[in-house]
MARVOTI-467947 format. One record per residue (C-alpha): x, y, z. Coordinates in pm, whole numbers. Each point is the difference from the previous one (the first is absolute). Layout:
{xx: X	yy: Y	zz: Z}
...
***
This chain:
{xx: 1650	yy: 1402	zz: -478}
{xx: -83	yy: -356	zz: 58}
{xx: -385	yy: -57	zz: 1}
{xx: -123	yy: -335	zz: 168}
{xx: -360	yy: -149	zz: -44}
{xx: -132	yy: -279	zz: 180}
{xx: -271	yy: -225	zz: -117}
{xx: -161	yy: -357	zz: 121}
{xx: -185	yy: 129	zz: 358}
{xx: -318	yy: -126	zz: 60}
{xx: -252	yy: -197	zz: 210}
{xx: 114	yy: -368	zz: 144}
{xx: -107	yy: -244	zz: 253}
{xx: 197	yy: -99	zz: 260}
{xx: 254	yy: -261	zz: -139}
{xx: -30	yy: 126	zz: -363}
{xx: 254	yy: 154	zz: -182}
{xx: 119	yy: 265	zz: -219}
{xx: 301	yy: 160	zz: -206}
{xx: 75	yy: 369	zz: 2}
{xx: 205	yy: 147	zz: -257}
{xx: 190	yy: 344	zz: -20}
{xx: 80	yy: 124	zz: -344}
{xx: 271	yy: 277	zz: -27}
{xx: 13	yy: 250	zz: -282}
{xx: 377	yy: -93	zz: -107}
{xx: 258	yy: -247	zz: 89}
{xx: 153	yy: 24	zz: 274}
{xx: 378	yy: -18	zz: 3}
{xx: 273	yy: 15	zz: 293}
{xx: -52	yy: -40	zz: 371}
{xx: -344	yy: 14	zz: 112}
{xx: -253	yy: -175	zz: 179}
{xx: -347	yy: -59	zz: -42}
{xx: -266	yy: -124	zz: 228}
{xx: -347	yy: -3	zz: 132}
{xx: -143	yy: 134	zz: 284}
{xx: -352	yy: 32	zz: 182}
{xx: -187	yy: 210	zz: 221}
{xx: -321	yy: -101	zz: 150}
{xx: -235	yy: 242	zz: 162}
{xx: 158	yy: 127	zz: 370}
{xx: 257	yy: -159	zz: -91}
{xx: 409	yy: 96	zz: -106}
{xx: 59	yy: -95	zz: -333}
{xx: 260	yy: -278	zz: -3}
{xx: 248	yy: -208	zz: -208}
{xx: -169	yy: -307	zz: -171}
{xx: 277	yy: -116	zz: -193}
{xx: 328	yy: 184	zz: -202}
{xx: 269	yy: -124	zz: -305}
{xx: 299	yy: 180	zz: -51}
{xx: 200	yy: 25	zz: -328}
{xx: 207	yy: -265	zz: 102}
{xx: -283	yy: -220	zz: 28}
{xx: -29	yy: 7	zz: 425}
{xx: -353	yy: -35	zz: 71}
{xx: -135	yy: 18	zz: 413}
{xx: -323	yy: -51	zz: 98}
{xx: -230	yy: 119	zz: 349}
{xx: -18	yy: -298	zz: 173}
{xx: -339	yy: 48	zz: 1}
{xx: -16	yy: -138	zz: -362}
{xx: 274	yy: -231	zz: -15}
{xx: -94	yy: -301	zz: -166}
{xx: -310	yy: 158	zz: -146}
{xx: 123	yy: 305	zz: -214}
{xx: 246	yy: -43	zz: -266}
{xx: 174	yy: 316	zz: -155}
{xx: 128	yy: 10	zz: -361}
{xx: 63	yy: 206	zz: -309}
{xx: 28	yy: -44	zz: -381}
{xx: 287	yy: -77	zz: -154}
{xx: -5	yy: 370	zz: -170}
{xx: -3	yy: 159	zz: 339}
{xx: -304	yy: 158	zz: -52}
{xx: -263	yy: -145	zz: 200}
{xx: 2	yy: -140	zz: 342}
{xx: -256	yy: -272	zz: 96}
{xx: -89	yy: -68	zz: 384}
{xx: -198	yy: -368	zz: -26}
{xx: -198	yy: -30	zz: 312}
{xx: -127	yy: -322	zz: 115}
{xx: -189	yy: -134	zz: 313}
{xx: -191	yy: 316	zz: 45}
{xx: -91	yy: 114	zz: 310}
{xx: -233	yy: 227	zz: 138}
{xx: 300	yy: 250	zz: 171}
{xx: 127	yy: 21	zz: -385}
{xx: -273	yy: 233	zz: -74}
{xx: 206	yy: 333	zz: -75}
{xx: 86	yy: 247	zz: -273}
{xx: 300	yy: -173	zz: -174}
{xx: 246	yy: 243	zz: -118}
{xx: 291	yy: -18	zz: -212}
{xx: 319	yy: 167	zz: 115}
{xx: 333	yy: 97	zz: -232}
{xx: 340	yy: 84	zz: 163}
{xx: 241	yy: 174	zz: -227}
{xx: 104	yy: 369	zz: 106}
{xx: -350	yy: 35	zz: 135}
{xx: -316	yy: -223	zz: 96}
{xx: -246	yy: -51	zz: -272}
{xx: -354	yy: -99	zz: 107}
{xx: -280	yy: -170	zz: -208}
{xx: -341	yy: 146	zz: 85}
{xx: -110	yy: -323	zz: 158}
{xx: -233	yy: -296	zz: -71}
{xx: -260	yy: -117	zz: 269}
{xx: 29	yy: -324	zz: 121}
{xx: -304	yy: -133	zz: 209}
{xx: -2	yy: -367	zz: 127}
{xx: -370	yy: -63	zz: 180}
{xx: -253	yy: -269	zz: -35}
***
């Protein structure tokens, strides 16, 4: 079983930036998709960005041009660089890994407020 640990969340003013990290307990090998999802109070969990083992990247329209997903060379960590943050970005952000099963991190809180 792979464990995922998120970090980097916090409080930031509108227009600011945060970088989230998701560290996996092992190198990910084979066909997989990793990504970030978020859930705001009273809302469904939604996709933010994904990256596949082949390098294909997908973003939600709401974050396109502002957020960037990437991973390290060892494929043990995935990042989400979040720029020009808006109050509507406030949510708990979850790291996800899809192989045979869905693996989830515990989430990290991102709050965008003045």
